[in-house]
C-alpha positions as CSV (number, residue, x, y, z in Angstrom):
1,M,-22.9,-17.5,14.7
2,Q,-21.6,-15.4,11.8
3,A,-18.8,-16.6,9.6
4,S,-15.8,-14.4,9.6
5,N,-13.5,-13.3,6.8
6,S,-10.0,-14.7,7.4
7,L,-8.1,-11.6,6.3
8,E,-10.6,-8.9,7.3
9,D,-11.4,-9.8,10.9
10,T,-8.0,-10.9,12.3
11,N,-6.2,-8.5,14.6
12,E,-2.8,-10.0,14.4
13,K,0.4,-9.0,12.6
14,K,1.3,-10.9,9.4
15,L,5.0,-10.6,9.0
16,D,7.6,-12.7,7.2
17,S,10.9,-13.9,8.7
18,L,12.5,-10.6,7.7
19,G,9.9,-8.5,9.5
20,R,8.1,-7.4,6.3
21,S,4.5,-7.4,5.5
22,Y,3.4,-8.0,1.9
23,S,0.3,-7.1,0.0
24,T,-1.0,-6.7,-3.6
25,G,-2.8,-3.6,-4.7
26,K,-4.8,-3.1,-7.9
27,R,-6.3,-0.3,-9.9
28,K,-7.5,-0.3,-13.5
29,S,-5.1,-2.7,-15.2
30,S,-2.2,-2.0,-12.9
31,I,-0.9,-4.5,-10.3
32,A,1.5,-3.6,-7.5
33,R,3.3,-5.9,-5.2
34,V,4.3,-4.1,-2.0
35,W,6.7,-5.1,0.8
36,L,6.8,-2.9,3.9
37,K,9.2,-2.9,6.8
38,R,10.5,-0.6,9.6
39,G,13.0,1.9,8.3
40,S,13.6,5.6,7.5
41,G,10.9,6.4,4.9
42,L,12.5,5.1,1.7
43,V,10.2,4.3,-1.1
44,K,11.5,2.3,-4.1
45,I,9.4,1.5,-7.1
46,N,10.7,-1.0,-9.7
47,G,14.2,-0.4,-8.3
48,K,14.0,3.5,-8.6
49,E,13.3,6.1,-5.9
50,E,9.8,7.4,-5.9
51,T,10.9,10.9,-7.2
52,K,12.6,9.2,-10.2
53,Y,9.7,6.9,-11.0
54,F,6.9,9.4,-10.6
55,S,8.0,12.9,-11.7
56,S,4.5,14.2,-11.0
57,K,4.0,15.5,-7.4
58,S,0.3,14.5,-7.6
59,H,1.2,10.8,-8.2
60,R,3.6,10.9,-5.2
61,I,1.0,12.5,-3.0
62,L,-1.5,9.8,-4.0
63,L,0.8,6.9,-3.2
64,N,1.9,8.3,0.1
65,Q,-1.7,8.9,1.4
66,P,-1.8,5.8,3.6
67,L,1.5,6.6,5.2
68,V,0.6,10.2,5.8
69,L,-2.8,9.3,7.2
70,S,-1.3,6.8,9.6
71,Q,1.6,9.1,10.5
72,R,4.2,6.5,9.5
73,K,5.9,8.2,6.5
74,S,9.3,8.5,8.2
75,E,9.2,5.1,10.0
76,I,8.5,2.7,7.2
77,D,10.5,1.6,4.1
78,I,8.5,0.4,1.0
79,I,9.8,-1.7,-1.8
80,C,7.3,-2.4,-4.6
81,T,7.1,-3.6,-8.2
82,V,4.3,-2.4,-10.4
83,V,3.2,-3.5,-13.9
84,G,0.5,-2.6,-16.3
85,G,-1.5,0.5,-17.1
86,G,-0.4,4.1,-17.0
87,L,1.2,6.2,-14.2
88,S,-2.1,7.2,-12.5
89,G,-3.3,3.6,-12.4
90,Q,0.1,2.5,-11.1
91,A,0.1,5.2,-8.3
92,G,-3.4,4.0,-7.3
93,A,-2.4,0.4,-7.3
94,I,0.7,1.2,-5.1
95,R,-1.5,3.2,-2.7
96,H,-4.0,0.3,-2.4
97,G,-1.1,-2.1,-1.8
98,I,0.5,0.1,0.8
99,A,-2.7,0.5,2.7
100,R,-3.3,-3.3,2.7
101,A,0.3,-4.0,3.8
102,L,0.0,-1.4,6.6
103,V,-3.1,-3.2,8.0
104,K,-1.1,-6.4,8.0
105,F,1.9,-4.6,9.6
106,E,-0.2,-2.8,12.3
107,P,-3.8,-4.1,12.5
108,D,-4.9,-1.1,14.6
109,L,-4.6,1.2,11.6
110,R,-7.5,-0.6,9.8
111,K,-10.3,1.5,11.1
112,N,-8.7,4.8,10.1
113,L,-7.6,3.6,6.6
114,K,-11.0,1.9,5.9
115,S,-12.9,5.1,6.9
116,K,-10.9,7.0,4.3
117,G,-11.6,4.5,1.6
118,L,-8.0,3.4,1.1
119,L,-8.7,-0.4,1.5
120,T,-11.4,-0.4,-1.2
121,R,-10.2,-1.5,-4.6
122,D,-11.2,0.9,-7.4
123,S,-12.4,-1.7,-9.9
124,R,-13.2,0.7,-12.7
125,I,-11.6,-0.4,-15.9
126,V,-11.5,1.6,-19.2
């Protein structure tokens, strides 16, 4: 009998009392804490809208990849805090956190997100 990873092999939702899923994403020296819930597609980063926080369109595209891939962009609100590193590292950390929180929110999305490499932490550090 093979031992199972507690987070990796479970197929059940992990939501708090407010209906949110939470996860942490990391890239380089950036750490993002991400809360995800049903909503209208609002993304807030450190209290600012995503267009105000990331003026670069490429950063916004990067962080929205998990939502676009899972076709949930207009259904889910995201609130996150991010610290450390530069804007590219922060966008990557948020993307990682969103992907992990999506799997906790809807476990059926895991296969699709995993095949695109969105659940793998990019551990390269300068």
